[in-house]
ROMARTI-230016 format. One line per 2 residues: number of its first residue (from 1); their letters; for each residue x, y, z of N, C-alpha, C, CB. Coordinates in Angstrom, 1 decimal, padded with zeros to 4 digits. Glycine has a CB too. Layout:
NUM) A) X,Y,Z,X,Y,Z,X,Y,Z,X,Y,Z | ... $
// end
This chain:
1) XX) -086.8,-000.3,022.9,-087.1,-001.7,023.0,-087.6,-002.2,021.6,-088.2,-002.0,024.0 | -087.1,-003.3,021.2,-087.4,-003.8,019.8,-088.6,-004.8,019.9,-086.2,-004.6,019.2 $
3) XX) -089.5,-004.6,019.0,-090.7,-005.4,019.0,-090.5,-006.4,017.8,-092.0,-004.6,018.9 | -090.6,-007.6,018.1,-090.5,-008.6,017.0,-091.8,-009.2,016.6,-089.5,-009.8,017.4 $
5) XX) -092.1,-009.2,015.3,-093.4,-009.8,014.8,-093.0,-010.7,013.7,-094.4,-008.7,014.4 | -093.9,-011.7,013.4,-093.6,-012.6,012.3,-094.6,-012.2,011.2,-093.8,-014.1,012.7 $
7) XX) -094.1,-012.1,010.0,-095.0,-011.9,008.9,-094.4,-012.5,007.6,-095.2,-010.4,008.7 | -095.2,-012.7,006.6,-094.7,-013.2,005.4,-094.2,-012.0,004.5,-095.8,-014.0,004.6 $
9) XX) -093.1,-012.2,003.9,-092.5,-011.2,003.0,-092.2,-011.8,001.6,-091.3,-010.5,003.6 | -092.2,-010.9,000.7,-091.8,-011.3,-000.7,-090.4,-011.9,-000.7,-092.0,-010.2,-001.6 $
11) XX) -090.1,-012.8,-001.6,-088.8,-013.4,-001.7,-087.7,-012.4,-002.0,-088.8,-014.5,-002.7 | -088.1,-011.3,-002.8,-087.1,-010.3,-003.1,-086.6,-009.6,-001.9,-087.7,-009.4,-004.1 $
13) XX) -087.5,-009.3,-000.9,-087.1,-008.7,000.3,-086.2,-009.6,001.1,-088.4,-008.3,001.2 | -086.5,-010.9,001.2,-085.6,-011.8,001.8,-084.2,-011.8,001.2,-086.2,-013.2,001.8 $
15) XX) -084.2,-011.7,-000.1,-082.9,-011.6,-000.8,-082.1,-010.3,-000.4,-083.1,-011.7,-002.3 | -082.8,-009.2,-000.3,-082.2,-007.9,000.0,-081.7,-008.0,001.4,-083.2,-006.8,-000.1 $
17) XX) -082.4,-008.5,002.4,-082.0,-008.7,003.8,-080.8,-009.6,003.9,-083.1,-009.2,004.6 | -080.8,-010.6,003.1,-079.6,-011.5,003.1,-078.4,-010.9,002.5,-079.9,-012.8,002.3 $
19) XX) -078.6,-010.1,001.5,-077.4,-009.3,000.9,-076.9,-008.3,001.9,-077.9,-008.6,-000.4 | -077.8,-007.6,002.6,-077.3,-006.6,003.6,-076.6,-007.4,004.8,-078.6,-005.9,004.2 $
21) XX) -077.1,-008.5,005.2,-076.5,-009.3,006.3,-075.1,-009.7,005.9,-077.3,-010.5,006.6 | -074.9,-010.2,004.6,-073.6,-010.6,004.2,-072.6,-009.5,004.0,-073.7,-011.4,002.8 $
23) XX) -073.1,-008.4,003.4,-072.3,-007.2,003.2,-071.8,-006.7,004.5,-073.2,-006.1,002.5 | -072.6,-006.5,005.5,-072.2,-006.0,006.8,-071.2,-007.0,007.5,-073.4,-005.7,007.7 $
25) XX) -071.5,-008.3,007.4,-070.7,-009.3,008.0,-069.3,-009.3,007.4,-071.3,-010.7,007.9 | -069.2,-009.2,006.1,-067.9,-009.2,005.4,-067.1,-008.0,005.8,-068.1,-009.3,003.9 $
27) XX) -067.8,-006.8,005.9,-067.1,-005.6,006.2,-066.6,-005.6,007.6,-068.1,-004.4,006.1 | -067.4,-006.2,008.6,-066.9,-006.2,010.0,-065.7,-007.2,010.1,-068.1,-006.7,010.9 $
29) XX) -065.8,-008.3,009.3,-064.7,-009.3,009.4,-063.4,-008.6,008.9,-065.0,-010.5,008.5 | -063.4,-007.9,007.8,-062.2,-007.2,007.3,-061.7,-006.1,008.3,-062.5,-006.6,006.0 $
31) XX) -062.7,-005.4,008.8,-062.3,-004.2,009.7,-061.7,-004.7,011.0,-063.6,-003.4,010.0 | -062.2,-005.8,011.6,-061.8,-006.2,012.9,-060.9,-007.5,012.9,-062.9,-006.4,013.8 $
33) XX) -060.6,-008.0,011.7,-059.8,-009.2,011.6,-060.4,-010.4,012.2,-058.5,-008.9,012.2 | -061.7,-010.6,012.1,-062.4,-011.8,012.6,-062.6,-012.8,011.5,-063.7,-011.4,013.3 $
35) XX) -062.7,-014.1,011.9,-063.0,-015.1,011.0,-064.5,-015.4,010.8,-062.3,-016.4,011.3 | -065.2,-015.0,011.8,-066.7,-015.2,011.8,-067.4,-014.1,012.5,-067.0,-016.6,012.4 $
37) XX) -068.4,-013.5,011.9,-069.2,-012.5,012.5,-070.7,-012.9,012.2,-068.9,-011.0,012.0 | -071.5,-012.9,013.3,-072.9,-013.3,013.1,-073.7,-012.0,013.1,-073.4,-014.2,014.2 $
39) XX) -074.6,-011.9,012.1,-075.5,-010.8,011.9,-076.9,-011.4,011.8,-075.2,-009.8,010.7 | -077.7,-011.2,012.9,-079.0,-011.8,012.9,-079.9,-011.1,011.9,-079.6,-011.8,014.3 $
41) XX) -081.0,-011.8,011.5,-081.9,-011.2,010.5,-082.6,-010.0,011.0,-083.0,-012.3,010.2 | -082.9,-009.9,012.3,-083.6,-008.7,012.7,-082.6,-007.5,012.7,-084.1,-008.9,014.2 $
43) XX) -081.4,-007.7,012.9,-080.4,-006.6,012.7,-080.3,-006.2,011.3,-079.0,-007.1,013.3 | -080.3,-007.1,010.4,-080.3,-006.8,009.0,-081.5,-005.9,008.6,-080.3,-008.0,008.1 $
45) XX) -082.6,-006.2,009.1,-083.8,-005.4,008.8,-083.7,-004.0,009.5,-085.1,-006.1,009.3 | -083.1,-003.9,010.6,-082.9,-002.6,011.3,-081.9,-001.7,010.5,-082.3,-002.8,012.7 $
47) XX) -080.8,-002.4,009.9,-079.9,-001.7,009.1,-080.5,-001.2,007.8,-078.7,-002.6,008.8 | -081.3,-002.0,007.2,-082.0,-001.6,006.0,-083.0,-000.5,006.2,-082.8,-002.8,005.4 $
49) XX) -083.7,-000.5,007.3,-084.6,000.5,007.7,-083.9,001.8,008.0,-085.5,000.1,009.0 | -082.8,001.8,008.6,-082.0,003.0,008.9,-081.5,003.6,007.6,-080.8,002.7,009.9 $
51) XX) -081.0,002.7,006.7,-080.5,003.2,005.4,-081.7,003.9,004.7,-079.9,002.1,004.6 | -082.8,003.3,004.7,-084.0,003.8,004.0,-084.4,005.2,004.6,-085.1,002.8,004.0 $
53) XX) -084.2,005.4,005.9,-084.6,006.6,006.5,-083.5,007.7,006.4,-085.0,006.4,008.0 | -082.4,007.4,005.8,-081.4,008.3,005.5,-080.3,008.5,006.6,-082.0,009.7,005.3 $
55) XX) -080.2,007.5,007.5,-079.2,007.6,008.5,-077.9,007.1,007.9,-079.6,006.7,009.8 | -076.9,008.0,008.1,-075.6,007.7,007.5,-074.7,006.9,008.5,-074.9,009.0,007.1 $
57) XX) -074.8,007.2,009.8,-074.0,006.6,010.8,-074.8,005.7,011.7,-073.3,007.7,011.6 | -074.3,004.4,011.8,-074.9,003.5,012.7,-073.8,003.0,013.7,-075.5,002.3,012.0 $
59) XX) -074.2,002.9,014.9,-073.2,002.5,015.9,-073.4,001.0,016.3,-073.3,003.4,017.2 | -072.3,000.3,016.1,-072.3,-001.2,016.3,-071.4,-001.6,017.5,-071.9,-001.9,015.1 $
61) XX) -071.7,-002.7,018.0,-070.8,-003.3,019.0,-070.7,-004.8,018.6,-071.4,-003.2,020.5 | -069.5,-005.3,018.8,-069.2,-006.7,018.5,-069.0,-007.4,019.8,-068.0,-007.0,017.5 $
63) XX) -069.9,-008.4,020.1,-069.8,-009.2,021.3,-069.0,-010.4,021.0,-071.2,-009.6,021.9 | -067.8,-010.5,021.6,-066.9,-011.6,021.3,-067.4,-012.9,021.9,-065.4,-011.3,021.8 $
65) XX) -067.4,-013.9,021.1,-067.9,-015.2,021.6,-066.8,-016.3,021.4,-069.2,-015.7,020.9 | -065.6,-015.9,021.0,-064.5,-016.8,020.8,-063.3,-016.0,020.4,-064.9,-017.9,019.7 $
67) XX) -062.2,-016.7,020.1,-061.0,-016.0,019.7,-061.1,-015.1,018.5,-059.9,-017.0,019.5 | -061.7,-015.7,017.5,-061.9,-014.9,016.2,-063.4,-014.9,015.8,-061.1,-015.5,015.1 $
69) XX) -064.3,-014.9,016.8,-065.7,-014.9,016.4,-066.4,-013.8,017.3,-066.3,-016.3,016.7 | -067.5,-013.3,016.7,-068.3,-012.3,017.4,-069.7,-012.2,016.8,-067.6,-011.0,017.4 $
71) XX) -070.6,-011.6,017.6,-071.9,-011.3,017.2,-072.1,-009.8,017.1,-073.0,-011.9,018.2 | -072.6,-009.3,016.0,-072.7,-007.9,015.8,-074.0,-007.4,016.4,-072.8,-007.6,014.3 $
73) XX) -074.0,-006.4,017.2,-075.1,-005.8,017.9,-075.2,-004.3,017.5,-075.1,-006.1,019.4 | -076.4,-003.8,017.3,-076.7,-002.4,017.1,-076.8,-001.7,018.4,-077.9,-002.2,016.2 $
75) X) -076.1,-000.6,018.6,-076.2,000.1,019.9,-077.3,001.1,019.8,-074.9,000.8,020.2 $
// end
């Protein structure tokens, strides 16, 4: 279960999370031929945390919400 908390973070961390979100989104678009993939901020922080802990493989699922659109979810 994921626990969500609100806290203030440094602007540089926000920029890193945004970069991770865009990077993953673009990669999923190319891989699956989608025009739009949504990656929520909490997922970006989970990806960043997994990378920091040395996890090489992450399992994703794309929930289709339209013909060429989907939402990326971590399994």
